[in-house]
C-alpha positions as CSV (number, residue, x, y, z in Angstrom):
1,X,0.0,0.0,0.0
2,X,2.8,2.4,0.8
3,X,4.2,4.5,-2.0
4,X,7.5,6.2,-2.4
5,X,7.8,9.7,-1.1
6,X,7.9,11.1,-4.6
7,X,4.8,9.2,-5.7
8,X,2.9,10.4,-2.6
9,X,3.7,14.0,-3.3
10,X,2.6,13.8,-6.9
11,X,-0.6,12.0,-6.1
12,X,-1.9,14.5,-3.5
13,X,-1.3,17.7,-5.5
14,X,-4.3,20.0,-5.6
15,X,-6.6,17.6,-3.8
16,X,-8.9,19.1,-1.2
17,X,-9.1,17.4,2.2
18,X,-11.2,18.2,5.3
19,X,-9.6,17.4,8.6
20,X,-11.4,17.6,11.9
21,X,-9.6,17.9,15.3
22,X,-7.1,19.9,13.3
23,X,-5.9,22.2,16.1
24,X,-3.8,19.6,17.9
25,X,-2.5,16.1,18.1
26,X,-3.0,13.7,15.2
27,X,-5.3,16.1,13.4
28,X,-2.7,18.9,13.4
29,X,0.0,16.5,12.3
30,X,-2.2,15.3,9.5
31,X,-2.9,18.9,8.3
32,X,0.8,19.6,8.2
33,X,1.6,16.3,6.4
34,X,-1.1,17.0,3.8
35,X,0.0,20.5,3.2
36,X,3.6,19.3,2.7
37,X,2.5,17.0,-0.2
38,X,0.5,19.7,-2.0
39,X,-3.0,19.1,-0.8
40,X,-5.4,22.0,0.0
41,X,-6.7,21.5,3.5
42,X,-9.9,22.6,5.3
43,X,-8.7,22.4,8.9
44,X,-11.7,22.2,11.3
45,X,-11.8,22.3,15.1
46,X,-14.0,23.5,17.8
47,X,-11.4,25.6,19.7
48,X,-8.6,27.4,17.8
49,X,-5.7,29.4,19.3
50,X,-5.8,32.6,17.1
51,X,-2.0,32.9,17.3
52,X,-1.5,29.4,16.1
53,X,0.2,29.5,12.7
54,X,-1.0,27.3,9.8
55,X,0.9,26.0,6.8
56,X,0.2,27.6,3.4
57,X,-2.8,26.1,1.5
58,X,-4.7,25.6,4.8
59,X,-8.0,27.2,5.5
60,X,-9.2,27.3,9.2
61,X,-12.8,26.7,10.1
62,X,-14.6,26.3,13.4
63,X,-16.7,23.2,13.7
64,X,-18.4,21.2,16.4
65,X,-18.5,17.8,14.9
66,X,-21.4,16.6,17.0
67,X,-23.7,19.3,15.5
68,X,-25.4,18.2,12.3
69,X,-26.3,21.9,11.5
70,X,-22.7,22.9,11.5
71,X,-21.7,20.1,9.2
72,X,-24.5,21.2,6.9
73,X,-23.2,24.8,7.0
74,X,-19.7,23.6,6.1
75,X,-21.0,21.5,3.2
76,X,-22.9,24.6,1.9
77,X,-19.8,26.7,2.3
78,X,-17.9,24.3,0.1
79,X,-20.8,24.0,-2.3
80,X,-21.6,27.8,-2.7
81,X,-18.8,28.8,-5.1
82,X,-19.6,28.1,-8.8
83,X,-18.4,25.6,-9.6
84,X,-18.7,23.9,-6.2
85,X,-15.5,22.9,-4.5
86,X,-14.9,19.2,-4.8
87,X,-14.0,17.4,-1.6
88,X,-11.4,14.7,-2.3
89,X,-11.1,13.5,1.3
90,X,-12.2,13.6,4.9
91,X,-10.2,12.8,8.0
92,X,-12.3,12.4,11.1
93,X,-9.6,13.0,13.7
94,X,-11.7,14.9,16.3
95,X,-12.1,12.9,19.5
96,X,-12.5,13.2,23.3
97,X,-11.7,10.8,26.1
98,X,-13.8,9.8,29.1
99,X,-11.9,7.7,31.7
100,X,-14.7,6.7,34.0
101,X,-14.8,3.0,34.7
102,X,-17.8,0.6,34.8
103,X,-18.6,1.3,38.4
104,X,-18.8,5.1,38.1
105,X,-19.5,5.8,34.4
106,X,-22.6,8.0,33.8
107,X,-25.0,8.3,30.9
108,X,-23.5,11.7,30.2
109,X,-20.1,10.1,29.7
110,X,-21.5,7.8,27.1
111,X,-23.5,10.6,25.4
112,X,-20.5,12.9,25.1
113,X,-18.1,10.2,24.0
114,X,-20.4,8.9,21.3
115,X,-21.5,12.4,20.2
116,X,-17.9,13.3,19.2
117,X,-16.2,10.0,18.6
118,X,-18.9,8.1,16.7
119,X,-21.8,10.3,15.7
120,X,-19.5,13.2,14.6
121,X,-17.7,11.1,12.0
122,X,-21.0,9.7,10.7
123,X,-22.5,13.2,10.4
124,X,-19.3,14.3,8.6
125,X,-19.5,11.5,6.1
126,X,-23.2,12.1,5.5
127,X,-22.7,15.9,4.9
128,X,-19.6,15.7,2.7
129,X,-20.0,12.5,0.7
130,X,-22.4,14.3,-1.7
131,X,-19.5,16.6,-2.6
132,X,-17.2,13.7,-3.3
133,X,-16.7,11.7,-6.5
134,X,-14.9,8.6,-7.7
135,X,-11.5,8.4,-6.1
136,X,-12.3,10.3,-2.9
137,X,-11.1,8.8,0.4
138,X,-12.3,9.0,4.0
139,X,-10.2,8.1,7.0
140,X,-11.6,7.7,10.5
141,X,-9.3,7.8,13.4
142,X,-10.2,5.1,15.9
143,X,-8.1,3.7,18.7
144,X,-6.6,0.5,20.0
145,X,-9.3,0.8,22.7
146,X,-11.8,0.0,19.9
147,X,-10.4,-3.5,19.3
148,X,-9.9,-4.7,22.9
149,X,-11.2,-4.2,26.4
150,X,-10.5,-0.7,27.7
151,X,-10.9,0.6,31.3
152,X,-12.5,3.8,30.1
153,X,-15.7,2.1,29.1
154,X,-17.5,5.0,27.3
155,X,-14.5,5.9,25.3
156,X,-13.8,2.3,24.3
157,X,-17.4,1.7,23.3
158,X,-17.5,4.8,21.1
159,X,-14.4,3.6,19.3
160,X,-15.9,0.2,18.8
161,X,-18.9,1.9,17.3
162,X,-16.7,3.9,14.9
163,X,-15.5,0.6,13.5
164,X,-19.0,-0.3,12.5
165,X,-19.6,3.1,11.0
166,X,-16.5,2.7,8.9
167,X,-17.5,-0.7,7.6
168,X,-21.0,0.4,6.7
169,X,-19.9,3.7,5.0
170,X,-17.3,1.7,3.0
171,X,-20.1,-0.6,1.8
172,X,-22.5,2.1,1.0
173,X,-20.1,4.5,-0.7
174,X,-18.0,1.9,-2.5
175,X,-20.3,1.9,-5.6
176,X,-19.5,5.6,-6.0
177,X,-15.8,4.9,-5.9
178,X,-15.4,6.5,-2.4
179,X,-13.1,4.6,0.0
180,X,-13.6,4.5,3.8
181,X,-10.9,3.2,6.1
182,X,-10.0,3.2,9.8
183,X,-6.7,4.0,11.4
184,X,-6.4,2.7,15.0
185,X,-3.5,4.3,16.9
186,X,-2.1,2.9,20.1
187,X,-0.5,5.1,22.7
188,X,0.5,8.2,20.8
189,X,2.1,11.3,22.4
190,X,-0.7,13.9,22.2
191,X,-2.3,16.4,24.5
192,X,-5.0,13.8,25.3
193,X,-2.6,11.1,26.4
194,X,-0.4,13.6,28.3
195,X,-3.4,14.0,30.7
196,X,-3.5,10.2,31.4
197,X,-2.0,8.8,34.6
198,X,1.7,7.9,34.4
199,X,0.8,4.3,35.2
200,X,-1.4,4.2,32.0
201,X,1.5,5.3,29.9
202,X,4.0,2.9,31.5
203,X,1.8,-0.1,31.1
204,X,1.1,0.7,27.4
205,X,4.8,1.0,26.7
206,X,5.4,-2.3,28.5
207,X,2.6,-4.0,26.4
208,X,3.9,-2.6,23.1
209,X,6.3,-4.9,21.2
210,X,8.2,-1.9,19.8
211,X,8.8,-0.8,23.4
212,X,7.9,2.9,23.0
213,X,5.1,5.3,22.4
214,X,4.2,6.6,19.0
215,X,4.4,10.1,17.5
216,X,1.6,12.0,15.8
217,X,3.7,12.2,12.6
218,X,3.8,8.4,12.4
219,X,0.0,8.2,12.4
220,X,-0.4,11.1,10.0
221,X,1.9,9.4,7.5
222,X,-0.4,6.4,7.3
223,X,-3.5,8.6,7.0
224,X,-2.0,10.5,4.1
225,X,-1.2,7.2,2.3
226,X,-4.8,6.0,2.8
227,X,-6.1,9.3,1.4
228,X,-3.8,9.0,-1.7
229,X,-4.8,7.3,-4.9
230,X,-1.8,5.0,-4.2
231,X,-4.3,3.1,-1.9
232,X,-7.0,3.0,-4.6
233,X,-8.1,-0.6,-3.8
234,X,-8.1,-0.3,0.0
235,X,-11.5,0.2,1.6
236,X,-13.3,-1.1,4.7
237,X,-9.9,-1.8,6.2
238,X,-8.7,-1.3,9.8
239,X,-5.0,-0.4,10.1
240,X,-3.4,-0.5,13.5
241,X,-0.7,2.1,14.1
242,X,0.2,0.9,17.6
243,X,3.7,-0.6,17.6
244,X,2.2,-4.0,17.8
245,X,0.1,-3.4,21.0
246,X,-3.1,-5.1,19.7
247,X,-1.4,-7.7,17.6
248,X,-0.1,-10.1,20.2
249,X,-3.4,-10.7,22.0
250,X,-1.5,-11.2,25.3
251,X,1.2,-13.3,23.7
252,X,3.9,-10.8,24.7
253,X,3.2,-11.5,28.4
254,X,3.5,-15.2,27.8
255,X,6.7,-14.9,25.8
256,X,8.3,-12.8,28.4
257,X,7.3,-15.2,31.1
258,X,8.9,-18.1,29.2
259,X,12.1,-16.3,28.4
260,X,15.0,-18.5,29.4
261,X,12.6,-21.3,30.2
């Protein structure tokens, strides 16, 4: 699936991509990576720092991804020029965490996590797919928490839901030549993970075969490849960018226990 650097640069030139959660973390890294390979980027986030510089070819917009009306307004904004601006891709990177466990999770925890992490991407796909044509690509940013048990039950459940949304969207948009895929990061160094307890970080590193945390640029690089025509026959896929965290299914613990045995 992965192309050479030169091929990736050529293939993304002049393509218009909408990225949510663009003010920080994986979203911001994706904006920078796309701009670097020639894409035009609509960078969307709920809260912007007005002093925050943006790369050339990037347009900043304010968007609450959980609000269908705001998605409709963004679609109309892109549609209003004549001819309408074609959308070649969408990256649903906006996300929030809720760390309550089963014994103390509330209905509000579930509602907020699902509104941003699952409903938001679905609304975005619904609003922008009509502006897409054959060759467009959508990438949803999931989580390792969406493929295994996770102590933050509402967050994990919302990322499990996003997997289903991705599969259904890939099925329904496939006949139009629009691809939909999921990238599932492990422990990546972001503002969100920096707020986690040290013990959570330590145990994730210990459970990751590569033995380290990931960087936002490593996730962004995979997202850019999935957006590119170089991945033209990849849809409905789930790609882990987690250093092997979810790949061993507990086998790493067994292997370590048996070392020297």
